[in-house]
PQR file with spaces between the fields and no chain letter, atoms N, CA, C, O and H, PARSE charges and radii, in Angstrom:
ATOM       1  N    MET     1    -149.561  169.488  124.137 -0.4000 1.5000
ATOM       2  CA   MET     1    -149.481  168.922  122.796 -0.0000 2.0000
ATOM       3  C    MET     1    -150.873  168.910  122.181  0.5500 1.7000
ATOM       4  O    MET     1    -151.883  168.830  122.879 -0.5500 1.4000
ATOM       5  N    SER     2    -150.896  168.991  120.874 -0.4000 1.5000
ATOM       6  CA   SER     2    -152.189  168.964  120.209 -0.0000 2.0000
ATOM       7  C    SER     2    -152.721  167.534  120.132  0.5500 1.7000
ATOM       8  O    SER     2    -151.969  166.564  120.226 -0.5500 1.4000
ATOM       9  H    SER     2    -150.075  169.056  120.307  0.4000 1.0000
ATOM      10  N    LYS     3    -154.031  167.437  119.960 -0.4000 1.5000
ATOM      11  CA   LYS     3    -154.677  166.132  119.880 -0.0000 2.0000
ATOM      12  C    LYS     3    -154.108  165.298  118.740  0.5500 1.7000
ATOM      13  O    LYS     3    -153.830  164.110  118.905 -0.5500 1.4000
ATOM      14  H    LYS     3    -154.641  168.225  119.884  0.4000 1.0000
ATOM      15  N    GLN     4    -153.939  165.933  117.582 -0.4000 1.5000
ATOM      16  CA   GLN     4    -153.461  165.200  116.406 -0.0000 2.0000
ATOM      17  C    GLN     4    -152.046  164.672  116.608  0.5500 1.7000
ATOM      18  O    GLN     4    -151.718  163.571  116.165 -0.5500 1.4000
ATOM      19  H    GLN     4    -154.166  166.898  117.448  0.4000 1.0000
ATOM      20  N    LEU     5    -151.218  165.455  117.275 -0.4000 1.5000
ATOM      21  CA   LEU     5    -149.843  165.021  117.512 -0.0000 2.0000
ATOM      22  C    LEU     5    -149.807  163.821  118.462  0.5500 1.7000
ATOM      23  O    LEU     5    -149.073  162.863  118.221 -0.5500 1.4000
ATOM      24  H    LEU     5    -151.484  166.348  117.635  0.4000 1.0000
ATOM      25  N    LEU     6    -150.588  163.871  119.528 -0.4000 1.5000
ATOM      26  CA   LEU     6    -150.635  162.746  120.464 -0.0000 2.0000
ATOM      27  C    LEU     6    -151.141  161.478  119.781  0.5500 1.7000
ATOM      28  O    LEU     6    -150.584  160.397  119.969 -0.5500 1.4000
ATOM      29  H    LEU     6    -151.184  164.649  119.723  0.4000 1.0000
ATOM      30  N    VAL     7    -152.192  161.621  118.995 -0.4000 1.5000
ATOM      31  CA   VAL     7    -152.738  160.457  118.289 -0.0000 2.0000
ATOM      32  C    VAL     7    -151.723  159.934  117.273  0.5500 1.7000
ATOM      33  O    VAL     7    -151.533  158.724  117.157 -0.5500 1.4000
ATOM      34  H    VAL     7    -152.644  162.500  118.842  0.4000 1.0000
ATOM      35  N    GLY     8    -151.075  160.828  116.544 -0.4000 1.5000
ATOM      36  CA   GLY     8    -150.085  160.417  115.552 -0.0000 2.0000
ATOM      37  C    GLY     8    -148.911  159.686  116.170  0.5500 1.7000
ATOM      38  O    GLY     8    -148.496  158.639  115.673 -0.5500 1.4000
ATOM      39  H    GLY     8    -151.229  161.811  116.639  0.4000 1.0000
ATOM      40  N    ILE     9    -148.372  160.231  117.251 -0.4000 1.5000
ATOM      41  CA   ILE     9    -147.257  159.576  117.940 -0.0000 2.0000
ATOM      42  C    ILE     9    -147.706  158.232  118.505  0.5500 1.7000
ATOM      43  O    ILE     9    -146.972  157.246  118.435 -0.5500 1.4000
ATOM      44  H    ILE     9    -148.709  161.081  117.654  0.4000 1.0000
ATOM      45  N    GLY    10    -148.905  158.197  119.060 -0.4000 1.5000
ATOM      46  CA   GLY    10    -149.437  156.949  119.599 -0.0000 2.0000
ATOM      47  C    GLY    10    -149.565  155.874  118.539  0.5500 1.7000
ATOM      48  O    GLY    10    -149.194  154.723  118.769 -0.5500 1.4000
ATOM      49  H    GLY    10    -149.502  158.997  119.117  0.4000 1.0000
ATOM      50  N    LEU    11    -150.089  156.240  117.380 -0.4000 1.5000
ATOM      51  CA   LEU    11    -150.242  155.263  116.295 -0.0000 2.0000
ATOM      52  C    LEU    11    -148.883  154.809  115.756  0.5500 1.7000
ATOM      53  O    LEU    11    -148.718  153.650  115.377 -0.5500 1.4000
ATOM      54  H    LEU    11    -150.391  157.175  117.193  0.4000 1.0000
ATOM      55  N    LEU    12    -147.927  155.713  115.723 -0.4000 1.5000
ATOM      56  CA   LEU    12    -146.584  155.346  115.302 -0.0000 2.0000
ATOM      57  C    LEU    12    -145.967  154.343  116.281  0.5500 1.7000
ATOM      58  O    LEU    12    -145.305  153.392  115.866 -0.5500 1.4000
ATOM      59  H    LEU    12    -148.061  156.655  116.031  0.4000 1.0000
ATOM      60  N    LEU    13    -146.185  154.558  117.571 -0.4000 1.5000
ATOM      61  CA   LEU    13    -145.686  153.616  118.578 -0.0000 2.0000
ATOM      62  C    LEU    13    -146.369  152.249  118.461  0.5500 1.7000
ATOM      63  O    LEU    13    -145.727  151.217  118.654 -0.5500 1.4000
ATOM      64  H    LEU    13    -146.723  155.331  117.908  0.4000 1.0000
ATOM      65  N    VAL    14    -147.653  152.241  118.150 -0.4000 1.5000
ATOM      66  CA   VAL    14    -148.358  150.969  117.947 -0.0000 2.0000
ATOM      67  C    VAL    14    -147.751  150.218  116.770  0.5500 1.7000
ATOM      68  O    VAL    14    -147.518  149.012  116.854 -0.5500 1.4000
ATOM      69  H    VAL    14    -148.175  153.080  117.993  0.4000 1.0000
ATOM      70  N    LEU    15    -147.494  150.926  115.670 -0.4000 1.5000
ATOM      71  CA   LEU    15    -146.895  150.297  114.499 -0.0000 2.0000
ATOM      72  C    LEU    15    -145.488  149.771  114.804  0.5500 1.7000
ATOM      73  O    LEU    15    -145.144  148.647  114.436 -0.5500 1.4000
ATOM      74  H    LEU    15    -147.684  151.906  115.601  0.4000 1.0000
ATOM      75  N    MET    16    -144.689  150.584  115.472 -0.4000 1.5000
ATOM      76  CA   MET    16    -143.343  150.139  115.843 -0.0000 2.0000
ATOM      77  C    MET    16    -143.402  148.917  116.751  0.5500 1.7000
ATOM      78  O    MET    16    -142.634  147.971  116.576 -0.5500 1.4000
ATOM      79  H    MET    16    -144.968  151.496  115.772  0.4000 1.0000
ATOM      80  N    GLY    17    -144.313  148.935  117.720 -0.4000 1.5000
ATOM      81  CA   GLY    17    -144.455  147.797  118.624 -0.0000 2.0000
ATOM      82  C    GLY    17    -144.854  146.530  117.896  0.5500 1.7000
ATOM      83  O    GLY    17    -144.363  145.444  118.203 -0.5500 1.4000
ATOM      84  H    GLY    17    -144.937  149.703  117.863  0.4000 1.0000
ATOM      85  N    ALA    18    -145.752  146.675  116.926 -0.4000 1.5000
ATOM      86  CA   ALA    18    -146.177  145.506  116.145 -0.0000 2.0000
ATOM      87  C    ALA    18    -145.007  144.941  115.336  0.5500 1.7000
ATOM      88  O    ALA    18    -144.834  143.725  115.256 -0.5500 1.4000
ATOM      89  H    ALA    18    -146.151  147.557  116.677  0.4000 1.0000
ATOM      90  N    ILE    19    -144.213  145.818  114.744 -0.4000 1.5000
ATOM      91  CA   ILE    19    -143.054  145.370  113.968 -0.0000 2.0000
ATOM      92  C    ILE    19    -142.037  144.688  114.880  0.5500 1.7000
ATOM      93  O    ILE    19    -141.523  143.617  114.558 -0.5500 1.4000
ATOM      94  H    ILE    19    -144.354  146.806  114.809  0.4000 1.0000
ATOM      95  N    TRP    20    -141.752  145.317  116.020 -0.4000 1.5000
ATOM      96  CA   TRP    20    -140.791  144.731  116.955 -0.0000 2.0000
ATOM      97  C    TRP    20    -141.270  143.376  117.472  0.5500 1.7000
ATOM      98  O    TRP    20    -140.467  142.459  117.648 -0.5500 1.4000
ATOM      99  H    TRP    20    -142.170  146.187  116.282  0.4000 1.0000
ATOM     100  N    THR    21    -142.574  143.247  117.714 -0.4000 1.5000
ATOM     101  CA   THR    21    -143.120  141.961  118.152 -0.0000 2.0000
ATOM     102  C    THR    21    -142.936  140.907  117.067  0.5500 1.7000
ATOM     103  O    THR    21    -142.507  139.787  117.342 -0.5500 1.4000
ATOM     104  H    THR    21    -143.226  143.992  117.570  0.4000 1.0000
ATOM     105  N    GLY    22    -143.265  141.275  115.835 -0.4000 1.5000
ATOM     106  CA   GLY    22    -143.089  140.347  114.714 -0.0000 2.0000
ATOM     107  C    GLY    22    -141.647  139.915  114.540  0.5500 1.7000
ATOM     108  O    GLY    22    -141.370  138.750  114.253 -0.5500 1.4000
ATOM     109  H    GLY    22    -143.614  142.185  115.611  0.4000 1.0000
ATOM     110  N    GLN    23    -140.731  140.851  114.714 -0.4000 1.5000
ATOM     111  CA   GLN    23    -139.321  140.504  114.600 -0.0000 2.0000
ATOM     112  C    GLN    23    -138.885  139.619  115.769  0.5500 1.7000
ATOM     113  O    GLN    23    -138.169  138.636  115.578 -0.5500 1.4000
ATOM     114  H    GLN    23    -140.956  141.797  114.947  0.4000 1.0000
ATOM     115  N    GLY    24    -139.314  139.968  116.960 -0.4000 1.5000
ATOM     116  CA   GLY    24    -138.935  139.178  118.129 -0.0000 2.0000
ATOM     117  C    GLY    24    -139.441  137.751  118.070  0.5500 1.7000
ATOM     118  O    GLY    24    -138.788  136.827  118.555 -0.5500 1.4000
ATOM     119  H    GLY    24    -139.895  140.767  117.116  0.4000 1.0000
ATOM     120  N    LEU    25    -140.610  137.579  117.474 -0.4000 1.5000
ATOM     121  CA   LEU    25    -141.182  136.240  117.349 -0.0000 2.0000
ATOM     122  C    LEU    25    -140.679  135.498  116.114  0.5500 1.7000
ATOM     123  O    LEU    25    -141.003  134.326  115.919 -0.5500 1.4000
ATOM     124  H    LEU    25    -141.141  138.329  117.081  0.4000 1.0000
ATOM     125  N    GLY    26    -139.893  136.169  115.285 -0.4000 1.5000
ATOM     126  CA   GLY    26    -139.323  135.524  114.109 -0.0000 2.0000
ATOM     127  C    GLY    26    -140.198  135.570  112.878  0.5500 1.7000
ATOM     128  O    GLY    26    -139.881  134.914  111.886 -0.5500 1.4000
ATOM     129  H    GLY    26    -139.629  137.120  115.443  0.4000 1.0000
ATOM     130  N    PHE    27    -141.292  136.322  112.899 -0.4000 1.5000
ATOM     131  CA   PHE    27    -142.176  136.418  111.737 -0.0000 2.0000
ATOM     132  C    PHE    27    -141.621  137.374  110.680  0.5500 1.7000
ATOM     133  O    PHE    27    -141.898  137.216  109.491 -0.5500 1.4000
ATOM     134  H    PHE    27    -141.549  136.855  113.704  0.4000 1.0000
ATOM     135  N    ILE    28    -140.843  138.357  111.108 -0.4000 1.5000
ATOM     136  CA   ILE    28    -140.242  139.331  110.203 -0.0000 2.0000
ATOM     137  C    ILE    28    -138.729  139.184  110.335  0.5500 1.7000
ATOM     138  O    ILE    28    -138.169  139.367  111.415 -0.5500 1.4000
ATOM     139  H    ILE    28    -140.618  138.485  112.074  0.4000 1.0000
ATOM     140  N    GLY    29    -138.087  138.856  109.241 -0.4000 1.5000
ATOM     141  CA   GLY    29    -136.651  138.612  109.285 -0.0000 2.0000
ATOM     142  C    GLY    29    -135.839  139.805  108.826  0.5500 1.7000
ATOM     143  O    GLY    29    -136.384  140.857  108.493 -0.5500 1.4000
ATOM     144  H    GLY    29    -138.542  138.707  108.363  0.4000 1.0000
ATOM     145  N    GLY    30    -134.520  139.623  108.813 -0.4000 1.5000
ATOM     146  CA   GLY    30    -133.619  140.615  108.271 -0.0000 2.0000
ATOM     147  C    GLY    30    -133.135  141.662  109.245  0.5500 1.7000
ATOM     148  O    GLY    30    -132.725  142.745  108.826 -0.5500 1.4000
ATOM     149  H    GLY    30    -134.078  138.768  109.084  0.4000 1.0000
ATOM     150  N    SER    31    -133.170  141.377  110.522 -0.4000 1.5000
ATOM     151  CA   SER    31    -132.755  142.355  111.518 -0.0000 2.0000
ATOM     152  C    SER    31    -132.066  141.639  112.666  0.5500 1.7000
ATOM     153  O    SER    31    -132.235  140.436  112.863 -0.5500 1.4000
ATOM     154  H    SER    31    -133.503  140.498  110.862  0.4000 1.0000
ATOM     155  N    PHE    32    -131.286  142.403  113.418 -0.4000 1.5000
ATOM     156  CA   PHE    32    -130.661  141.833  114.620 -0.0000 2.0000
ATOM     157  C    PHE    32    -131.708  141.477  115.664  0.5500 1.7000
ATOM     158  O    PHE    32    -131.419  140.735  116.603 -0.5500 1.4000
ATOM     159  H    PHE    32    -131.149  143.380  113.257  0.4000 1.0000
ATOM     160  N    MET    33    -132.930  142.002  115.509 -0.4000 1.5000
ATOM     161  CA   MET    33    -134.006  141.737  116.462 -0.0000 2.0000
ATOM     162  C    MET    33    -134.707  140.401  116.180  0.5500 1.7000
ATOM     163  O    MET    33    -135.430  139.888  117.035 -0.5500 1.4000
ATOM     164  H    MET    33    -133.164  142.604  114.747  0.4000 1.0000
ATOM     165  N    THR    34    -134.498  139.846  114.997 -0.4000 1.5000
ATOM     166  CA   THR    34    -135.206  138.637  114.592 -0.0000 2.0000
ATOM     167  C    THR    34    -134.896  137.476  115.527  0.5500 1.7000
ATOM     168  O    THR    34    -133.738  137.112  115.733 -0.5500 1.4000
ATOM     169  H    THR    34    -133.911  140.263  114.303  0.4000 1.0000
ATOM     170  N    GLY    35    -135.945  136.909  116.081 -0.4000 1.5000
ATOM     171  CA   GLY    35    -135.822  135.749  116.946 -0.0000 2.0000
ATOM     172  C    GLY    35    -135.358  136.056  118.364  0.5500 1.7000
ATOM     173  O    GLY    35    -135.101  135.132  119.135 -0.5500 1.4000
ATOM     174  H    GLY    35    -136.885  137.204  115.914  0.4000 1.0000
ATOM     175  N    GLU    36    -135.246  137.316  118.721 -0.4000 1.5000
ATOM     176  CA   GLU    36    -134.805  137.703  120.064 -0.0000 2.0000
ATOM     177  C    GLU    36    -136.014  137.912  120.972  0.5500 1.7000
ATOM     178  O    GLU    36    -136.885  138.732  120.682 -0.5500 1.4000
ATOM     179  H    GLU    36    -135.455  138.067  118.095  0.4000 1.0000
ATOM     180  N    VAL    37    -136.056  137.174  122.059 -0.4000 1.5000
ATOM     181  CA   VAL    37    -137.181  137.232  122.993 -0.0000 2.0000
ATOM     182  C    VAL    37    -137.370  138.633  123.569  0.5500 1.7000
ATOM     183  O    VAL    37    -138.499  139.058  123.812 -0.5500 1.4000
ATOM     184  H    VAL    37    -135.348  136.509  122.295  0.4000 1.0000
ATOM     185  N    LEU    38    -136.279  139.343  123.784 -0.4000 1.5000
ATOM     186  CA   LEU    38    -136.363  140.691  124.339 -0.0000 2.0000
ATOM     187  C    LEU    38    -137.297  141.569  123.507  0.5500 1.7000
ATOM     188  O    LEU    38    -138.104  142.314  124.064 -0.5500 1.4000
ATOM     189  H    LEU    38    -135.362  138.998  123.587  0.4000 1.0000
ATOM     190  N    TRP    39    -137.195  141.489  122.178 -0.4000 1.5000
ATOM     191  CA   TRP    39    -138.035  142.320  121.316 -0.0000 2.0000
ATOM     192  C    TRP    39    -139.471  141.813  121.257  0.5500 1.7000
ATOM     193  O    TRP    39    -140.386  142.572  120.941 -0.5500 1.4000
ATOM     194  H    TRP    39    -136.540  140.884  121.725  0.4000 1.0000
ATOM     195  N    ALA    40    -139.670  140.533  121.559 -0.4000 1.5000
ATOM     196  CA   ALA    40    -141.024  139.994  121.656 -0.0000 2.0000
ATOM     197  C    ALA    40    -141.719  140.509  122.914  0.5500 1.7000
ATOM     198  O    ALA    40    -142.944  140.440  123.010 -0.5500 1.4000
ATOM     199  H    ALA    40    -138.926  139.916  121.816  0.4000 1.0000
ATOM     200  N    VAL    41    -140.965  141.019  123.871 -0.4000 1.5000
ATOM     201  CA   VAL    41    -141.523  141.609  125.088 -0.0000 2.0000
ATOM     202  C    VAL    41    -141.636  143.134  124.944  0.5500 1.7000
ATOM     203  O    VAL    41    -142.657  143.721  125.304 -0.5500 1.4000
ATOM     204  H    VAL    41    -139.969  141.074  123.794  0.4000 1.0000
ATOM     205  N    ILE    42    -140.587  143.764  124.419 -0.4000 1.5000
ATOM     206  CA   ILE    42    -140.585  145.215  124.251 -0.0000 2.0000
ATOM     207  C    ILE    42    -141.669  145.650  123.263  0.5500 1.7000
ATOM     208  O    ILE    42    -142.303  146.687  123.460 -0.5500 1.4000
ATOM     209  H    ILE    42    -139.758  143.287  124.127  0.4000 1.0000
ATOM     210  N    GLY    43    -141.884  144.880  122.216 -0.4000 1.5000
ATOM     211  CA   GLY    43    -142.857  145.233  121.185 -0.0000 2.0000
ATOM     212  C    GLY    43    -144.273  145.439  121.713  0.5500 1.7000
ATOM     213  O    GLY    43    -144.852  146.504  121.496 -0.5500 1.4000
ATOM     214  H    GLY    43    -141.369  144.038  122.056  0.4000 1.0000
ATOM     215  N    PRO    44    -144.845  144.456  122.397 -0.5600 1.5000
ATOM     216  CA   PRO    44    -146.203  144.647  122.920  0.2800 2.0000
ATOM     217  C    PRO    44    -146.303  145.766  123.948  0.5500 1.7000
ATOM     218  O    PRO    44    -147.314  146.465  124.014 -0.5500 1.4000
ATOM     219  N    LEU    45    -145.253  145.936  124.750 -0.4000 1.5000
ATOM     220  CA   LEU    45    -145.268  147.035  125.727 -0.0000 2.0000
ATOM     221  C    LEU    45    -145.287  148.388  125.021  0.5500 1.7000
ATOM     222  O    LEU    45    -145.991  149.305  125.444 -0.5500 1.4000
ATOM     223  H    LEU    45    -144.431  145.368  124.696  0.4000 1.0000
ATOM     224  N    THR    46    -144.516  148.507  123.954 -0.4000 1.5000
ATOM     225  CA   THR    46    -144.488  149.740  123.174 -0.0000 2.0000
ATOM     226  C    THR    46    -145.835  149.978  122.500  0.5500 1.7000
ATOM     227  O    THR    46    -146.340  151.101  122.490 -0.5500 1.4000
ATOM     228  H    THR    46    -143.944  147.762  123.611  0.4000 1.0000
ATOM     229  N    ALA    47    -146.413  148.927  121.939 -0.4000 1.5000
ATOM     230  CA   ALA    47    -147.713  149.056  121.287 -0.0000 2.0000
ATOM     231  C    ALA    47    -148.792  149.451  122.289  0.5500 1.7000
ATOM     232  O    ALA    47    -149.660  150.266  121.977 -0.5500 1.4000
ATOM     233  H    ALA    47    -146.003  148.015  121.946  0.4000 1.0000
ATOM     234  N    LEU    48    -148.743  148.890  123.471 -0.4000 1.5000
ATOM     235  CA   LEU    48    -149.715  149.224  124.511 -0.0000 2.0000
ATOM     236  C    LEU    48    -149.564  150.681  124.943  0.5500 1.7000
ATOM     237  O    LEU    48    -150.560  151.382  125.119 -0.5500 1.4000
ATOM     238  H    LEU    48    -148.038  148.228  123.725  0.4000 1.0000
ATOM     239  N    ALA    49    -148.332  151.134  125.113 -0.4000 1.5000
ATOM     240  CA   ALA    49    -148.101  152.536  125.474 -0.0000 2.0000
ATOM     241  C    ALA    49    -148.593  153.462  124.361  0.5500 1.7000
ATOM     242  O    ALA    49    -149.172  154.512  124.639 -0.5500 1.4000
ATOM     243  H    ALA    49    -147.522  150.564  124.970  0.4000 1.0000
ATOM     244  N    GLY    50    -148.368  153.081  123.117 -0.4000 1.5000
ATOM     245  CA   GLY    50    -148.837  153.879  121.994 -0.0000 2.0000
ATOM     246  C    GLY    50    -150.350  153.940  121.927  0.5500 1.7000
ATOM     247  O    GLY    50    -150.921  154.992  121.642 -0.5500 1.4000
ATOM     248  H    GLY    50    -147.898  152.227  122.891  0.4000 1.0000
ATOM     249  N    ALA    51    -151.002  152.817  122.189 -0.4000 1.5000
ATOM     250  CA   ALA    51    -152.463  152.795  122.182 -0.0000 2.0000
ATOM     251  C    ALA    51    -153.026  153.689  123.288  0.5500 1.7000
ATOM     252  O    ALA    51    -154.020  154.387  123.088 -0.5500 1.4000
ATOM     253  H    ALA    51    -150.539  151.962  122.421  0.4000 1.0000
ATOM     254  N    ALA    52    -152.385  153.660  124.445 -0.4000 1.5000
ATOM     255  CA   ALA    52    -152.833  154.516  125.546 -0.0000 2.0000
ATOM     256  C    ALA    52    -152.638  155.987  125.196  0.5500 1.7000
ATOM     257  O    ALA    52    -153.501  156.815  125.490 -0.5500 1.4000
ATOM     258  H    ALA    52    -151.578  153.092  124.607  0.4000 1.0000
ATOM     259  N    LEU    53    -151.518  156.314  124.574 -0.4000 1.5000
ATOM     260  CA   LEU    53    -151.253  157.697  124.178 -0.0000 2.0000
ATOM     261  C    LEU    53    -152.250  158.169  123.123  0.5500 1.7000
ATOM     262  O    LEU    53    -152.757  159.288  123.199 -0.5500 1.4000
ATOM     263  H    LEU    53    -150.818  155.642  124.334  0.4000 1.0000
ATOM     264  N    ALA    54    -152.530  157.315  122.141 -0.4000 1.5000
ATOM     265  CA   ALA    54    -153.499  157.673  121.100 -0.0000 2.0000
ATOM     266  C    ALA    54    -154.888  157.843  121.702  0.5500 1.7000
ATOM     267  O    ALA    54    -155.621  158.756  121.323 -0.5500 1.4000
ATOM     268  H    ALA    54    -152.119  156.405  122.080  0.4000 1.0000
ATOM     269  N    TYR    55    -155.250  156.983  122.625 -0.4000 1.5000
ATOM     270  CA   TYR    55    -156.555  157.098  123.286 -0.0000 2.0000
ATOM     271  C    TYR    55    -156.636  158.393  124.077  0.5500 1.7000
ATOM     272  O    TYR    55    -157.638  159.107  124.020 -0.5500 1.4000
ATOM     273  H    TYR    55    -154.655  156.240  122.933  0.4000 1.0000
ATOM     274  N    ARG    56    -155.577  158.689  124.812 -0.4000 1.5000
ATOM     275  CA   ARG    56    -155.560  159.932  125.600 -0.0000 2.0000
ATOM     276  C    ARG    56    -155.662  161.150  124.679  0.5500 1.7000
ATOM     277  O    ARG    56    -156.368  162.110  124.987 -0.5500 1.4000
ATOM     278  H    ARG    56    -154.763  158.109  124.858  0.4000 1.0000
ATOM     279  N    GLY    57    -154.963  161.106  123.564 -0.4000 1.5000
ATOM     280  CA   GLY    57    -155.034  162.222  122.630 -0.0000 2.0000
ATOM     281  C    GLY    57    -156.396  162.378  122.009  0.5500 1.7000
ATOM     282  O    GLY    57    -156.837  163.495  121.740 -0.5500 1.4000
ATOM     283  H    GLY    57    -154.389  160.326  123.314  0.4000 1.0000
ATOM     284  N    SER    58    -157.072  161.261  121.778 -0.4000 1.5000
ATOM     285  CA   SER    58    -158.401  161.350  121.167 -0.0000 2.0000
ATOM     286  C    SER    58    -159.451  161.846  122.151  0.5500 1.7000
ATOM     287  O    SER    58    -160.499  162.344  121.737 -0.5500 1.4000
ATOM     288  H    SER    58    -156.714  160.354  121.997  0.4000 1.0000
ATOM     289  N    LYS    59    -159.188  161.718  123.431 -0.4000 1.5000
ATOM     290  CA   LYS    59    -160.143  162.147  124.449 -0.0000 2.0000
ATOM     291  C    LYS    59    -159.815  163.510  125.050  0.5500 1.7000
ATOM     292  O    LYS    59    -160.612  164.066  125.806 -0.5500 1.4000
ATOM     293  H    LYS    59    -158.337  161.313  123.766  0.4000 1.0000
ATOM     294  N    LYS    60    -158.652  164.045  124.718 -0.4000 1.5000
ATOM     295  CA   LYS    60    -158.215  165.328  125.288 -0.0000 2.0000
ATOM     296  C    LYS    60    -159.136  166.455  124.804  0.5500 1.7000
ATOM     297  O    LYS    60    -159.509  166.512  123.632 -0.5500 1.4000
ATOM     298  H    LYS    60    -158.005  163.593  124.104  0.4000 1.0000
ATOM     299  N    LYS    61    -159.484  167.328  125.710 -0.4000 1.5000
ATOM     300  CA   LYS    61    -160.339  168.455  125.353 -0.0000 2.0000
ATOM     301  C    LYS    61    -159.544  169.467  124.534  0.5500 1.7000
ATOM     302  O    LYS    61    -158.347  169.660  124.749 -0.5500 1.4000
ATOM     303  H    LYS    61    -159.181  167.282  126.662  0.4000 1.0000
ATOM     304  N    ALA    62    -160.220  170.099  123.605 -0.4000 1.5000
ATOM     305  CA   ALA    62    -159.580  171.066  122.702 -0.0000 2.0000
ATOM     306  C    ALA    62    -159.201  172.324  123.343  0.5500 1.7000
ATOM     307  O    ALA    62    -158.656  173.212  122.686 -0.5500 1.4000
ATOM     308  H    ALA    62    -161.193  169.943  123.430  0.4000 1.0000
């Protein structure tokens, strides 16, 4: 995969994880995920995986 694609996917996962965390904690309403503890756990894990992927993509040799 190209560096830009890895970084892009990683950043998208970070954003999704942040949204899922906000919904799980009840900060963002209007979804079946709102107030559900499961999404408060899945969100940070997804964001962490995305950050690792973006970091790996930024360090990958061309």
